[in-house]
N, C-alpha and C positions, 0 to 999 in steps of 0.2 A: 438613579440606580444604574450601575455599570452593566453593560451587555456582557454576558459570559463569553469567554474566548472560545473560538471554534476549535474543536478537537479534530484534527485531520488524521486520516489513515492513508498511508502510501503503501501500495501493495503491488508486488510482482508475482504473477502466476507463472509457474513453470511445471510442465508435465503434471504429475500427481500431487503437487504441493505449492507452496508459496513462501515468500519472505515478505515481512511487513515492518513498518515503522510508524508509530503514532506519536503525535505531539501537538500541543497548543502554543508552543513557543518558537518553533523552527519554521523558516519559510519553505515553500514548496520545492524550490530548486535545490536547496540543501538536503531536504528530506529525500528527494528523488535520487540524488547522487549517493547518499548514504545507503539507501535500500538496495541499489544496484550493486554496490560494493559488498554488502552483506549477502546478497543472493549469490554472487559469484563465489564468495567464501563458503557459503552453506552447501552449494551444489556442485562444486568443482570436482569432487571425487566421483560423481555419477555422470556428469556431462562434460563434453568439450565445448568451450565457447570460442567463437571467432573473435579476433581482435577487431576493434572499430565497428562493433555491432550496435544496432539501435535497440535499446531496452525500453519497452512501454511500462511506465509506472502509472498506475491508476489511483486517483484520489477520491476519497469519500469523506463526508461529514459524519462523524460519529459522536458529536456533542451530546452529552447527557446519556450516552449508552452505558449500560451496566454489563459490559462484556459484549462481544460480537462474534459472528461466524461468517465465513465466506464460502460460497460454492464455486465450482469451476466455470460457471457461466458469467461470473462477475457480480453476482448478487451478494451484497453484504447486509446482514440482518442483526438486530439486537438479540442476545440470548434471552430466552424466556418469553419475549413479546412478539418476536418475528417482525418487528417494525423494520422496514427497509431503510437503509442508509441512503442519503442523497449522493448520487454520483456527481462529482464536480468536473473533473477533466482528466485527460491522459497526457502526461509529459513524456517525451522520448529522450532518453539519455544515451549519449554515445560513449561506449566503453570498450 
């Protein structure tokens, strides 16, 4: 029996919101670069971003989750069950 692929959540928290990317097919480095580009695009009208800044991208395991929610303390839980997602690591992306 094949082990199910790990569904990763890459998330950037910014002020009162966040930008995220989830995938079970993309490597962490590509996910981190993509979510930072999306965050800049999403939030550029509200914030000024310095060039060559380090962006922390947090990774969680959301395998078998039926939806998820994140709070601003970095806690990611499954909708309905409040099962906490396992925090994996933080990658810093220079952009």
